[in-house]
SEDREN-730562 format. One record per residue (C-alpha): x, y, z. Coordinates in steps of 0.05 Angstrom, whole numbers, padded with zeros to 5 digits, always signed. Layout:
N
XYZ/...
//
This chain:
258
-00636+00016-01523/-00653+00026-01450/-00592-00017-01430/-00547+00024-01476/-00573+00090-01447/-00564+00064-01376/-00492+00044-01392/-00479+00111-01424/-00506+00148-01365/-00463+00105-01318/-00400+00118-01359/-00413+00193-01361/-00424+00194-01286/-00356+00158-01276/-00324+00213-01318/-00355+00266-01273/-00408+00288-01325/-00476+00298-01293/-00534+00269-01333/-00597+00293-01300/-00661+00274-01337/-00702+00333-01364/-00767+00299-01346/-00808+00239-01362/-00840+00232-01430/-00916+00238-01427/-00922+00183-01480/-00870+00130-01464/-00861+00148-01390/-00785+00144-01397/-00733+00197-01378/-00716+00250-01429/-00642+00262-01435/-00638+00302-01501/-00686+00350-01534/-00751+00360-01498/-00819+00388-01515/-00861+00418-01461/-00936+00421-01476/-01002+00410-01441/-00966+00411-01373/-00922+00352-01392/-00855+00338-01424/-00845+00295-01486/-00793+00265-01530/-00801+00304-01595/-00815+00240-01634/-00869+00220-01584/-00908+00286-01585/-00954+00267-01643/-01024+00280-01667/-01073+00233-01634/-01110+00222-01700/-01058+00218-01755/-00998+00201-01711/-00953+00251-01747/-00901+00287-01705/-00925+00356-01686/-00857+00387-01672/-00862+00462-01669/-00927+00467-01709/-00992+00493-01679/-01035+00442-01645/-01100+00437-01607/-01117+00400-01544/-01182+00362-01534/-01197+00317-01475/-01124+00318-01456/-01101+00295-01525/-01061+00335-01576/-01085+00343-01648/-01052+00375-01708/-01089+00435-01735/-01117+00400-01796/-01145+00340-01759/-01173+00381-01703/-01215+00424-01750/-01236+00365-01792/-01258+00326-01730/-01287+00379-01684/-01298+00446-01718/-01370+00463-01739/-01382+00449-01813/-01413+00494-01865/-01481+00469-01888/-01467+00494-01959/-01397+00466-01973/-01390+00416-01915/-01321+00445-01901/-01297+00460-01830/-01309+00531-01806/-01243+00559-01781/-01260+00631-01766/-01325+00670-01767/-01389+00630-01767/-01461+00646-01784/-01513+00606-01745/-01581+00605-01778/-01637+00556-01793/-01608+00511-01739/-01545+00503-01781/-01476+00534-01786/-01447+00568-01848/-01385+00603-01873/-01406+00677-01878/-01391+00676-01952/-01435+00615-01962/-01498+00642-01930/-01538+00676-01985/-01606+00678-02018/-01626+00610-02045/-01658+00642-02106/-01614+00700-02129/-01549+00687-02092/-01547+00757-02061/-01519+00766-01991/-01569+00789-01939/-01570+00862-01918/-01595+00895-01855/-01665+00870-01868/-01642+00799-01856/-01673+00739-01890/-01738+00700-01894/-01743+00624-01887/-01784+00575-01928/-01777+00500-01927/-01709+00504-01893/-01680+00554-01944/-01663+00627-01935/-01688+00680-01983/-01678+00755-01990/-01741+00797-01978/-01754+00810-02051/-01749+00738-02075/-01788+00711-02015/-01848+00755-02028/-01843+00747-02104/-01843+00671-02096/-01887+00658-02036/-01929+00719-02017/-02002+00720-02040/-02012+00758-02105/-02060+00815-02116/-02120+00799-02161/-02112+00867-02193/-02038+00879-02207/-02012+00809-02195/-01956+00837-02150/-01940+00809-02081/-01983+00833-02023/-01937+00854-01966/-01982+00890-01917/-02056+00909-01918/-02103+00873-01964/-02176+00864-01982/-02205+00794-01988/-02260+00789-02041/-02281+00745-02099/-02240+00687-02071/-02175+00725-02078/-02134+00780-02044/-02124+00852-02068/-02083+00912-02051/-02133+00963-02024/-02114+01011-02080/-02125+00956-02132/-02195+00936-02111/-02231+00984-02158/-02279+00978-02217/-02241+00942-02272/-02270+00989-02324/-02267+01060-02295/-02220+01045-02236/-02266+01081-02187/-02262+01057-02114/-02325+01025-02087/-02367+01065-02038/-02377+01028-01973/-02345+00967-02004/-02406+00954-02049/-02389+00924-02117/-02416+00879-02171/-02382+00817-02197/-02377+00796-02270/-02331+00740-02295/-02293+00741-02228/-02277+00816-02232/-02307+00874-02192/-02346+00929-02226/-02385+00990-02206/-02460+00985-02219/-02459+01023-02285/-02403+00983-02316/-02430+00918-02288/-02495+00928-02326/-02457+00952-02387/-02418+00887-02388/-02482+00847-02380/-02518+00889-02432/-02569+00912-02381/-02562+00988-02388/-02622+01026-02412/-02610+01052-02483/-02654+01112-02466/-02622+01138-02401/-02558+01097-02399/-02573+01075-02328/-02578+01004-02301/-02643+00966-02309/-02658+00930-02245/-02733+00917-02253/-02779+00910-02313/-02746+00914-02380/-02766+00921-02453/-02722+00890-02506/-02730+00920-02575/-02686+00933-02635/-02631+00891-02603/-02629+00938-02543/-02658+00942-02473/-02700+00998-02443/-02735+01018-02379/-02809+01014-02399/-02817+01089-02387/-02757+01105-02431/-02781+01065-02491/-02815+01124-02526/-02829+01150-02595/-02768+01187-02621/-02812+01244-02646/-02870+01255-02598/-02838+01221-02538/-02901+01181-02524/-02887+01116-02486/-02889+01056-02532/-02908+00984-02522/-02861+00932-02550/-02909+00908-02604/-02937+00975-02626/-02880+01014-02656/-02846+01024-02722/-02771+01027-02731/-02735+01075-02777/-02660+01089-02778/-02652+01050-02713/-02703+01093-02677/-02773+01074-02653/-02835+01113-02673/-02908+01108-02655/-02957+01090-02711/-02982+01162-02722/-02913+01195-02723/-02886+01141-02770/-02942+01153-02820/-02933+01229-02815/-02858+01227-02824/-02844+01170-02871/-02906+01153-02911/
//
C-alpha cells in the first residue's frame, strides 16, 4: 500500500498536481493524504483514531482523554468515573459523597424508610444512612415511662433512662420532690402509693407505716390508730372484738352487741 501511494504521489507530481501531506498520523506515524482528524494536539487517519479500550473508531463522537490516550464516552465512564455504592453504576453527572462512598443523588436515601434526606441531613449507624426519625426510633435509648426515643435531656434511674417529664409516680403522676422516690417492681412511686402497693398504709389514717405496725382484720395500723370504733380507746391486737369489719374494745362490744 505504501508503494502504491508513493507511485500515485509521484504520478500526480509529474502531472503538476501538488500532494502535500496533511500531517503524520499519531497512531501509524505515516503521512495523511486524505481525510484527517485533529485531536489531542495530533493528527490521525480517521480509521486510526480509536478508543484505547474497545478499539472502536471514534469518528465524530465525543471522547475523553486520559494519560494521553483517547477513550470513547462509554468506556471512559465505565473505567474511570466514580461508581454509585447503591447500584454500582458509573456516576456521570452530580455525585453525593457520604460515608466514605459515592452515590447517585437519587440513590442516597434512608436505609429504613427510603425517604430522601432533608435539610436536617442524615445519621449514620453501621455504615448505613438513616433519616432522623428512623435513627432515633431504631437506635436511641427508650424512655422507661413512655417507651419513646430520648433525644435530649434525660434522667437515669432504676437502671433505665427517662424523659424528665415521664419520671413521675406511676400511680398519681406527681413529680418527685428533690428527686426522692420509692421503687416497687422496677417502677417509681411517691411514698403514699409505694406503701399502698406494698399494703403498708395505715387503715386508720391512710398514711405510710414506717415503724411499728399492728396487723388485724387483714389490715395494717399504726399502733396509735388501732382504736375502738366507738370509744376510740387504743386497742391491743389480742384484746378486741370485731363486728362489721370494725374493732371494738371488750366493754363497748358488750354494751353495743350483747
